C-alpha positions as CSV (number, residue, x, y, z in Angstrom):
1,G,-97.5,-13.1,-141.9
2,A,-96.7,-10.3,-139.5
3,K,-99.4,-8.0,-141.1
4,L,-102.2,-10.6,-140.7
5,S,-104.3,-9.8,-137.7
6,R,-105.1,-13.0,-135.7
7,D,-108.2,-11.3,-134.3
8,A,-109.5,-10.6,-137.8
9,V,-108.9,-14.2,-138.8
10,L,-110.7,-15.6,-135.8
11,Q,-113.6,-13.2,-136.4
12,G,-114.1,-14.3,-140.0
13,L,-113.3,-17.9,-139.5
14,G,-116.8,-18.9,-138.4
15,N,-118.3,-18.1,-141.8
16,W,-117.5,-21.6,-143.1
17,R,-120.0,-21.5,-145.9
18,L,-118.5,-18.5,-147.5
19,H,-114.9,-19.8,-147.2
20,A,-116.0,-23.1,-148.8
21,L,-117.5,-21.2,-151.7
22,V,-114.4,-19.2,-152.2
23,L,-112.2,-22.3,-152.1
24,G,-114.7,-24.1,-154.4
25,V,-114.5,-21.3,-157.0
26,T,-110.7,-21.0,-156.7
27,F,-109.8,-24.7,-156.8
28,V,-112.8,-26.2,-158.6
29,L,-114.5,-23.8,-160.9
30,F,-111.3,-22.1,-162.1
31,P,-109.5,-25.4,-162.9
32,S,-112.6,-26.7,-164.6
33,I,-112.6,-23.6,-166.9
34,G,-108.8,-24.1,-167.4
35,L,-109.3,-27.8,-168.4
36,L,-112.1,-26.9,-170.8
37,S,-110.1,-24.1,-172.4
38,V,-107.2,-26.4,-173.3
39,P,-108.7,-28.0,-176.4
40,L,-110.2,-24.7,-177.5
41,L,-106.8,-22.9,-177.2
42,S,-104.6,-25.6,-178.7
43,G,-105.0,-24.4,-182.2
44,W,-104.4,-20.7,-181.3
45,L,-101.5,-20.7,-178.8
46,A,-98.1,-22.4,-178.4
47,P,-98.3,-25.5,-176.3
48,L,-96.3,-23.9,-173.4
49,L,-98.7,-20.9,-173.4
50,V,-101.7,-23.2,-173.2
51,T,-100.1,-25.0,-170.3
52,G,-99.5,-21.6,-168.7
53,V,-103.1,-20.6,-169.0
54,L,-104.1,-23.9,-167.3
55,F,-101.5,-23.3,-164.6
56,L,-102.9,-19.8,-164.0
57,T,-106.3,-21.3,-163.2
58,L,-104.8,-23.6,-160.6
59,L,-103.2,-20.9,-158.4
60,P,-104.6,-19.7,-155.1
61,S,-106.3,-16.4,-154.6
62,T,-104.3,-13.3,-153.8
63,V,-104.5,-11.7,-150.4
64,Q,-103.8,-7.9,-150.4
65,S,-105.9,-6.8,-153.4
66,S,-108.8,-9.1,-152.5
67,I,-109.0,-7.4,-149.0
68,A,-108.4,-3.9,-150.6
69,F,-111.2,-4.4,-153.2
70,T,-113.6,-5.8,-150.5
71,G,-113.0,-2.9,-148.3
72,I,-113.6,-0.4,-151.1
73,A,-116.9,-2.1,-151.9
74,R,-117.9,-2.2,-148.3
75,G,-117.9,-5.9,-148.0
76,N,-117.1,-8.2,-145.1
77,V,-113.4,-7.4,-144.6
78,A,-112.8,-9.8,-141.7
79,A,-114.2,-12.6,-143.8
80,A,-112.1,-11.6,-146.8
81,V,-108.9,-11.7,-144.7
82,C,-109.8,-15.2,-143.7
83,S,-110.9,-16.5,-147.1
84,A,-108.0,-15.0,-149.0
85,S,-105.4,-16.1,-146.4
86,L,-106.8,-19.6,-146.2
87,S,-106.8,-19.9,-150.0
88,N,-103.2,-18.6,-150.2
89,L,-102.0,-21.0,-147.6
90,L,-103.9,-24.1,-148.8
91,G,-102.7,-23.3,-152.3
92,I,-99.2,-24.0,-151.3
93,A,-100.3,-27.7,-151.1
94,I,-103.2,-27.8,-153.4
95,T,-101.6,-26.0,-156.4
96,P,-98.7,-28.5,-156.8
97,L,-101.1,-31.3,-156.4
98,L,-103.4,-30.1,-159.2
99,V,-100.3,-29.4,-161.4
100,G,-99.2,-33.0,-160.8
101,L,-102.7,-34.2,-161.7
102,F,-103.6,-32.0,-164.8
103,I,-100.2,-30.8,-166.2
104,Q,-97.6,-33.4,-165.5
105,S,-99.4,-35.9,-167.7
106,R,-100.1,-33.4,-170.4
107,S,-96.7,-31.8,-170.8
108,A,-93.6,-33.8,-169.9
109,D,-91.4,-31.0,-171.3
110,M,-92.5,-28.7,-168.6
111,G,-90.1,-30.5,-166.4
112,F,-92.4,-30.9,-163.4
113,D,-90.6,-32.1,-160.2
114,W,-92.2,-32.9,-157.0
115,T,-89.0,-32.0,-155.1
116,G,-89.9,-28.4,-156.0
117,V,-92.6,-28.5,-153.4
118,R,-89.9,-28.2,-150.7
119,S,-88.8,-24.9,-152.3
120,I,-92.4,-23.7,-152.2
121,V,-92.6,-24.5,-148.5
122,V,-89.3,-22.7,-147.8
123,Q,-90.1,-19.7,-150.0
124,L,-93.7,-19.1,-149.0
125,L,-95.0,-21.1,-146.1
126,L,-92.0,-20.8,-143.7
127,P,-91.6,-17.0,-143.9
128,F,-95.4,-16.6,-143.5
129,I,-95.4,-18.8,-140.3
130,I,-92.3,-17.0,-138.9
131,G,-93.8,-13.6,-139.6
132,H,-97.1,-14.5,-138.0
133,L,-95.5,-15.9,-134.9
134,L,-93.5,-12.8,-134.5
135,R,-96.7,-10.6,-134.8
136,P,-97.0,-10.3,-131.0
137,V,-93.6,-8.7,-130.9
138,I,-93.5,-6.6,-134.1
139,G,-97.2,-6.4,-134.9
140,R,-97.7,-2.8,-133.6
141,W,-94.7,-1.5,-135.4
142,V,-95.9,-3.2,-138.6
143,D,-99.3,-1.6,-138.3
144,K,-97.8,1.8,-137.6
145,N,-95.3,1.8,-140.5
146,K,-97.5,0.6,-143.4
147,K,-96.2,3.5,-145.5
148,I,-92.7,2.2,-145.2
149,L,-93.5,-1.5,-145.5
150,T,-95.9,-1.3,-148.4
151,P,-93.3,-0.3,-151.0
152,V,-90.9,-2.9,-149.6
153,D,-93.6,-5.6,-149.8
154,R,-94.5,-4.6,-153.4
155,S,-90.8,-4.3,-154.4
156,S,-90.1,-7.8,-153.3
157,I,-92.9,-9.1,-155.5
158,L,-91.6,-7.0,-158.4
159,L,-88.1,-8.6,-157.8
160,V,-89.5,-12.0,-157.9
161,V,-91.4,-11.2,-161.2
162,Y,-88.4,-9.5,-162.7
163,G,-86.2,-12.5,-161.9
164,A,-88.6,-15.0,-163.4
165,F,-89.2,-12.9,-166.5
166,S,-85.5,-12.3,-167.0
167,A,-84.8,-16.0,-166.8
168,A,-87.6,-16.5,-169.4
169,V,-86.0,-13.9,-171.8
170,V,-82.6,-15.6,-171.4
171,N,-84.2,-18.9,-172.3
172,G,-85.8,-17.4,-175.5
173,I,-89.4,-16.5,-174.4
174,W,-89.8,-14.1,-177.4
175,G,-89.2,-17.1,-179.7
176,V,-92.4,-18.5,-178.2
177,V,-94.5,-15.4,-177.5
178,G,-95.1,-12.8,-180.2
179,P,-97.4,-9.7,-180.3
180,Q,-100.3,-11.8,-181.4
181,G,-99.7,-14.3,-178.6
182,L,-99.6,-11.5,-176.1
183,L,-102.9,-10.1,-177.3
184,L,-104.5,-13.5,-177.3
185,L,-103.4,-14.0,-173.7
186,V,-104.9,-10.7,-172.7
187,V,-108.2,-11.6,-174.3
188,I,-108.2,-15.1,-172.9
189,S,-107.5,-13.9,-169.4
190,A,-110.3,-11.3,-169.7
191,V,-112.8,-13.9,-170.9
192,I,-111.9,-16.3,-168.0
193,L,-112.2,-13.5,-165.5
194,A,-115.6,-12.5,-166.9
195,V,-116.9,-16.0,-166.7
196,V,-115.8,-16.5,-163.2
197,M,-117.2,-13.1,-162.0
198,A,-120.5,-13.9,-163.6
199,G,-120.4,-17.4,-162.0
200,N,-119.7,-15.8,-158.6
201,T,-122.7,-13.5,-159.0
202,V,-125.0,-16.4,-159.8
203,I,-123.6,-18.6,-157.0
204,A,-124.1,-15.7,-154.5
205,R,-127.7,-15.3,-155.5
206,V,-128.5,-19.0,-155.6
207,V,-127.2,-19.6,-152.0
208,G,-128.6,-16.3,-150.7
209,L,-125.5,-14.7,-149.5
210,P,-125.8,-11.3,-147.8
211,R,-124.4,-8.4,-149.9
212,E,-121.3,-8.1,-147.7
213,D,-120.4,-11.8,-148.2
214,A,-121.3,-11.7,-151.9
215,I,-118.7,-9.1,-152.3
216,V,-116.1,-11.3,-150.6
217,L,-117.0,-14.1,-153.0
218,M,-116.7,-11.8,-155.9
219,F,-113.3,-10.5,-155.2
220,C,-111.6,-13.3,-153.3
221,G,-112.9,-15.9,-155.7
222,S,-111.9,-14.0,-158.9
223,K,-108.2,-13.4,-158.4
224,K,-105.0,-15.5,-158.8
225,S,-101.9,-14.8,-156.8
226,L,-98.8,-13.4,-158.7
227,A,-96.8,-13.3,-155.5
228,S,-97.4,-17.1,-155.0
229,G,-97.7,-18.1,-158.6
230,V,-94.2,-17.0,-159.8
231,P,-92.3,-18.8,-156.9
232,I,-94.5,-21.9,-157.4
233,A,-93.8,-22.0,-161.2
234,G,-90.2,-21.4,-160.6
235,A,-90.0,-24.3,-158.2
236,L,-92.1,-26.8,-160.2
237,F,-91.1,-26.1,-163.8
238,A,-88.0,-25.8,-165.9
239,P,-87.0,-22.1,-166.6
């Protein structure tokens, strides 16, 4: 929240068509692919892994890497900041809603609990708001000390992932996932990514997006947030 420049957000906010396309790909195209993949994967993967693939497609876009890739490709960075941040914030509400619609009815053993939404708000939305409100006070210091803050930022994500993975190991994840399952997950993820990136290319050409905005759609619309996804999964599902 403290790292997000309000000027950049306001600058990119006016490109509503691009933002609508990014949100459409993230929360409509991706979930559609996930729903279509469920019957195809049912005979190949364990039920919990199939549900996990579906959950992956329901997550919001990630922020940092979307902006970084957009900058490297010389795209519209201001619009990427706005699109990725908007997706990430809306995902705090939209992802649990989609999980309730598409996963709760499919897999009662996942232990979905709507009270977990409060945990998501406390873990993700509240810190973001506090950090952004403090930006006028600490913003310059944050911008000047990126070399110090970046490892801390990434380490916090690593700790979240480590905690979730450790809990999964304790609860017998290797009894569900074997080498073949891991390989299949890699292939499935690559196929879904390829389909979405191809779809983004077609959409950008059909609607006539300028190259800079097409780059934003390509990167912001093809990523899923690990930093948001792990806490959301931890709050909504049993270990």
